C-alpha positions as CSV (number, residue, x, y, z in Angstrom):
1,M,-45.2,32.9,-26.0
2,G,-46.3,35.8,-28.2
3,R,-44.4,37.5,-31.0
4,V,-42.2,40.4,-30.0
5,T,-43.4,43.5,-31.9
6,P,-40.9,45.7,-33.7
7,A,-41.9,48.7,-31.6
8,A,-41.2,46.8,-28.3
9,L,-37.9,45.5,-29.7
10,G,-36.9,48.9,-30.9
11,S,-37.7,50.5,-27.6
12,V,-35.5,48.1,-25.7
13,L,-32.6,48.4,-28.1
14,A,-32.8,52.2,-28.2
15,R,-32.9,52.5,-24.4
16,R,-30.0,50.1,-24.0
17,G,-28.0,51.7,-26.8
18,A,-28.3,55.1,-25.2
19,Q,-27.2,53.6,-21.9
20,A,-24.2,52.0,-23.6
21,V,-23.0,55.3,-25.1
22,G,-23.3,57.0,-21.7
23,V,-21.6,54.2,-19.9
24,A,-18.7,54.2,-22.4
25,L,-18.0,57.9,-21.8
26,L,-18.4,57.7,-18.1
27,V,-16.1,54.7,-17.7
28,S,-13.5,56.1,-20.0
29,V,-13.3,59.4,-18.0
30,L,-13.4,57.6,-14.6
31,C,-10.6,55.2,-15.5
32,F,-8.4,58.0,-16.7
33,L,-8.9,60.0,-13.6
34,V,-8.3,57.0,-11.3
35,V,-5.0,56.3,-13.0
36,R,-4.0,60.0,-12.6
37,R,-4.7,59.8,-8.9
38,L,-2.7,56.7,-8.2
39,P,0.6,57.2,-6.3
40,G,4.0,56.8,-8.0
41,D,5.5,57.9,-11.3
42,A,3.4,56.5,-14.2
43,A,6.4,56.7,-16.6
44,Y,8.6,54.8,-14.2
45,R,6.0,52.0,-13.8
46,I,5.5,51.7,-17.5
47,A,9.2,51.5,-18.1
48,A,9.5,48.9,-15.4
49,G,6.8,46.9,-17.1
50,R,8.7,47.1,-20.4
51,Y,12.2,46.5,-19.3
52,G,12.1,45.3,-15.7
53,Y,12.8,47.2,-12.5
54,D,16.5,46.5,-12.5
55,L,17.0,48.1,-15.9
56,V,15.0,51.3,-15.3
57,D,16.6,54.6,-14.2
58,E,15.5,58.2,-14.3
59,E,16.7,58.7,-17.9
60,T,14.7,55.6,-19.1
61,A,11.6,56.9,-17.4
62,E,12.0,60.4,-19.0
63,A,12.4,58.8,-22.4
64,V,9.2,56.8,-21.9
65,R,7.4,60.0,-20.7
66,A,8.5,61.9,-23.8
67,E,7.6,59.0,-26.1
68,L,4.1,58.5,-24.8
69,G,3.3,62.1,-24.3
70,L,2.8,61.7,-20.5
71,D,4.1,65.2,-20.0
72,R,1.1,66.7,-21.9
73,P,-1.8,68.2,-20.0
74,A,-4.3,65.7,-18.7
75,W,-7.2,67.1,-20.8
76,Q,-5.2,66.6,-24.0
77,Q,-4.4,63.0,-23.2
78,L,-8.1,62.3,-22.3
79,G,-9.2,64.2,-25.5
80,S,-7.0,62.0,-27.7
81,W,-8.4,58.9,-26.1
82,L,-12.0,60.0,-26.7
83,V,-11.3,61.0,-30.3
84,D,-9.7,57.5,-30.9
85,L,-12.6,55.8,-29.1
86,V,-15.2,57.5,-31.4
87,Q,-13.2,56.1,-34.3
88,L,-13.2,52.6,-32.7
89,D,-9.5,52.8,-32.2
90,L,-8.4,51.6,-28.7
91,G,-4.8,52.4,-29.3
92,R,-1.7,50.3,-28.3
93,S,-0.6,49.1,-24.9
94,L,1.9,51.4,-23.3
95,V,3.8,48.3,-21.9
96,T,3.7,45.7,-24.7
97,S,3.0,48.0,-27.7
98,R,0.5,45.5,-29.0
99,P,-2.9,46.7,-30.2
100,V,-5.2,47.1,-27.2
101,A,-8.2,45.5,-29.1
102,Q,-6.1,42.4,-29.7
103,E,-5.1,42.1,-26.0
104,V,-8.6,42.9,-24.7
105,G,-10.2,40.5,-27.1
106,H,-8.0,37.7,-25.8
107,Y,-8.9,38.5,-22.2
108,L,-12.6,38.9,-23.0
109,L,-12.7,35.3,-24.4
110,G,-11.4,34.1,-21.1
111,T,-13.9,36.0,-19.0
112,V,-16.8,34.9,-21.2
113,Q,-15.7,31.3,-20.9
114,L,-15.5,31.5,-17.1
115,A,-18.6,33.5,-16.5
116,G,-20.6,31.4,-19.0
117,A,-19.6,28.1,-17.4
118,A,-20.3,29.5,-13.9
119,L,-23.7,30.9,-14.9
120,A,-24.8,27.7,-16.7
121,L,-23.8,25.6,-13.8
122,A,-25.5,27.8,-11.3
123,V,-28.8,28.0,-13.3
124,V,-29.0,24.3,-13.9
125,V,-28.2,23.3,-10.3
126,G,-30.2,26.1,-8.8
127,A,-33.3,25.8,-11.0
128,C,-33.5,22.1,-10.5
129,A,-33.0,22.3,-6.8
130,G,-35.5,25.1,-6.4
131,T,-38.2,23.3,-8.5
132,L,-37.8,20.1,-6.5
133,A,-37.9,22.1,-3.2
134,A,-41.2,23.8,-4.3
135,R,-43.0,20.5,-4.6
136,R,-43.2,20.2,-0.8
137,P,-42.9,23.6,0.9
138,G,-41.6,23.2,4.4
139,G,-40.3,19.7,3.6
140,A,-36.9,18.2,4.1
141,L,-35.5,19.3,0.7
142,D,-37.0,22.8,1.2
143,R,-35.3,23.2,4.6
144,L,-32.0,21.8,3.2
145,T,-32.2,24.4,0.4
146,T,-32.7,27.2,2.9
147,A,-29.7,26.0,4.9
148,W,-27.6,25.7,1.7
149,V,-28.4,29.3,0.8
150,A,-27.5,30.6,4.2
151,G,-24.3,28.6,4.4
152,V,-22.9,29.5,0.9
153,R,-23.8,33.2,1.1
154,A,-21.9,33.4,4.4
155,V,-18.6,32.5,2.8
156,P,-16.9,35.2,0.6
157,P,-16.0,34.0,-2.9
158,F,-12.2,34.4,-2.3
159,L,-12.4,32.3,0.8
160,L,-14.5,29.7,-0.9
161,G,-12.0,29.6,-3.7
162,L,-9.1,29.0,-1.2
163,L,-11.1,26.2,0.5
164,L,-11.7,24.6,-2.9
165,V,-8.0,24.8,-3.7
166,V,-7.0,23.3,-0.4
167,V,-9.5,20.4,-0.6
168,L,-9.7,19.6,-4.3
169,S,-6.2,20.6,-5.4
170,A,-3.8,20.4,-2.5
171,Q,-5.4,17.5,-0.5
172,L,-7.0,15.4,-3.1
173,G,-5.0,16.4,-6.2
174,L,-8.1,16.2,-8.4
175,L,-7.8,19.6,-10.1
176,P,-5.1,22.1,-10.9
177,A,-5.0,25.1,-8.5
178,V,-4.2,27.6,-11.3
179,G,-4.2,27.5,-15.1
180,H,-5.8,28.7,-18.3
181,G,-6.8,27.3,-21.6
182,D,-8.0,23.8,-20.6
183,A,-11.2,22.4,-19.1
184,A,-9.4,21.3,-15.9
185,G,-8.2,24.8,-15.1
186,L,-11.8,26.1,-15.6
187,V,-13.5,23.9,-13.0
188,L,-12.3,25.5,-9.8
189,P,-12.9,29.1,-10.7
190,A,-16.3,28.2,-12.2
191,L,-17.3,26.3,-9.0
192,T,-16.2,29.3,-6.9
193,L,-18.4,31.7,-8.8
194,A,-21.3,29.3,-9.3
195,A,-21.7,28.1,-5.7
196,G,-23.2,31.2,-4.2
197,L,-25.2,32.0,-7.3
198,S,-26.7,28.6,-7.6
199,A,-28.0,28.8,-4.0
200,L,-29.7,32.1,-4.7
201,V,-31.2,30.8,-8.0
202,A,-32.5,27.8,-6.1
203,R,-34.2,30.1,-3.5
204,V,-35.8,32.5,-6.0
205,T,-36.9,29.6,-8.2
206,R,-38.5,27.8,-5.2
207,D,-40.4,31.0,-4.3
208,A,-41.6,31.6,-7.8
209,V,-42.7,28.0,-8.4
210,V,-44.6,27.9,-5.1
211,E,-46.4,31.1,-6.1
212,V,-47.3,29.9,-9.6
213,R,-48.5,26.5,-8.4
214,R,-51.0,28.3,-6.1
215,S,-52.4,30.3,-9.0
216,G,-55.9,29.8,-10.4
217,Y,-54.8,28.8,-13.9
218,V,-52.6,26.0,-12.5
219,R,-55.5,24.7,-10.4
220,F,-57.7,24.8,-13.4
221,A,-55.1,22.8,-15.4
222,H,-55.2,20.2,-12.8
223,T,-59.0,20.0,-12.8
224,K,-58.9,19.4,-16.6
225,G,-56.9,16.3,-15.8
226,L,-53.6,17.3,-17.4
227,P,-50.7,15.2,-16.3
228,E,-48.4,16.8,-13.7
229,R,-45.5,17.0,-16.1
230,W,-47.5,18.9,-18.7
231,V,-48.8,21.3,-16.0
232,V,-45.2,22.0,-14.9
233,L,-43.8,22.4,-18.4
234,R,-46.7,24.4,-20.0
235,H,-47.8,26.6,-17.0
236,V,-45.4,26.5,-14.1
237,V,-42.0,26.8,-15.8
238,R,-42.8,29.6,-18.1
239,N,-44.6,31.8,-15.6
240,A,-42.0,31.2,-12.9
241,A,-39.3,32.1,-15.4
242,V,-40.7,35.6,-15.8
243,A,-39.7,36.2,-12.2
244,V,-36.5,34.1,-12.2
245,V,-34.9,35.5,-15.5
246,P,-34.5,39.1,-14.3
247,Y,-33.0,37.9,-11.1
248,V,-30.5,35.7,-12.9
249,G,-29.7,38.7,-15.1
250,V,-28.9,40.8,-12.0
251,Q,-26.8,38.1,-10.6
252,A,-25.0,37.7,-13.9
253,V,-23.9,41.3,-13.6
254,V,-22.6,40.6,-10.1
255,L,-20.9,37.5,-11.6
256,V,-19.1,39.7,-14.1
257,E,-17.9,42.0,-11.3
258,G,-16.8,39.0,-9.2
259,V,-14.5,37.7,-11.9
260,V,-11.9,40.3,-11.0
261,V,-11.1,38.6,-7.7
262,V,-11.6,35.0,-8.9
263,E,-9.4,35.4,-12.0
264,S,-6.6,36.9,-9.9
265,L,-6.9,34.1,-7.4
266,F,-6.7,31.3,-9.9
267,G,-4.4,32.9,-12.5
268,W,-7.2,32.8,-15.1
269,Q,-6.5,35.2,-18.0
270,G,-9.6,37.2,-18.2
271,L,-10.6,40.9,-18.1
272,G,-10.2,40.9,-14.3
273,H,-6.6,39.6,-14.6
274,A,-5.9,42.2,-17.3
275,L,-7.4,45.0,-15.2
276,V,-5.3,44.3,-12.2
277,H,-2.1,44.3,-14.3
278,A,-3.1,47.4,-16.2
279,V,-3.5,49.3,-12.9
280,F,-0.2,48.0,-11.5
281,W,1.8,49.0,-14.7
282,R,-0.2,52.2,-15.3
283,D,-1.2,50.9,-18.8
284,V,-3.9,53.5,-19.3
285,P,-5.2,52.3,-22.7
286,V,-5.5,48.7,-21.6
287,L,-7.2,49.9,-18.3
288,Q,-9.7,52.1,-20.1
289,A,-10.5,49.5,-22.7
290,T,-10.8,46.7,-20.1
291,G,-13.2,48.9,-17.9
292,L,-15.1,49.8,-21.1
293,V,-15.6,46.2,-22.2
294,L,-16.7,45.2,-18.7
295,A,-19.2,48.0,-18.6
296,L,-20.6,47.2,-22.0
297,L,-20.7,43.5,-21.2
298,I,-23.0,44.4,-18.3
299,V,-25.2,46.5,-20.6
300,A,-25.3,43.6,-23.0
301,I,-26.5,41.2,-20.2
302,N,-29.2,43.6,-19.2
303,T,-30.3,43.9,-22.9
304,A,-30.5,40.1,-23.2
305,V,-32.5,39.9,-20.0
306,D,-35.0,42.6,-21.3
307,L,-35.5,40.7,-24.6
308,V,-36.0,37.3,-22.9
309,V,-38.5,38.7,-20.4
310,L,-40.3,40.5,-23.3
311,R,-40.5,37.1,-25.1
312,L,-41.7,35.3,-22.0
313,D,-44.3,37.7,-20.8
314,P,-46.8,39.0,-23.4
315,R,-48.6,41.5,-21.1
316,P,-46.3,44.5,-21.9
317,R,-46.8,44.0,-25.6
318,R,-50.6,43.8,-25.2
319,L,-50.7,47.0,-23.3
320,E,-48.6,48.7,-25.9
321,A,-50.8,47.4,-28.7
322,A,-53.9,48.6,-26.9
323,A,-52.3,52.1,-26.4
């Protein structure tokens, strides 16, 4: 592994930083427009979220509308949000009146815990299975991996989650079906997210390792008499990772998107859970902040992938130095 030059690092960070600014503006505007297009009276929904449906009437809804300025033109409401966003002020929840940054920070921690556990499990299981399958292409383990990929990818995540709840929770009583804040409640949603991803990681790892093992430098390492484990660690793993890491990054983005369904299914308090409730209660500041954090989380994942690949593969740095 070569040293990452400041020019290469600056190029990656500048490109992703510009992308983050553009994504922040686009997501903020789209979330605002989506809420404006939803059916129903936003003031009534917000009042119901505060006081309950049984205690809300037209007078209460009008009071909420006047308090929150929902009767102002749409462009003024959006402009106020964007001005506050530039000042790093996400405002307060329209339902709970708590600072949005505090609420979103709590939910972000839940999403990071869930996505991190699922990604770690998928990468460990998938990379190990793919590396073992690549030792004998066409063998029994290779065919089993192929069947595993096809079987898991044919089952949607929400259906897989329901199956895991029925088997591991309802039938065997091994794990809680819903919950948040403890390790036991994390297992089922993490398994649901990791199952499909681990199968894909296994397949991509298998193909990358097979290709690297057929390369000339690996054959040369064998002719020098290096032990098999040193050949795998020094040559195969690193060069295969150059192909696997970007794919894992793409799937991590899909994983972040998938937490919306899985968190709702298992009652896990993450950004997906907050997003669904914000839409239902028309809590525009929480909705915009949640969408913004999800989008920036995806940009952060892509940035991390770029930096890891830049560290693993020295060729782009050499070309840049030569230029």
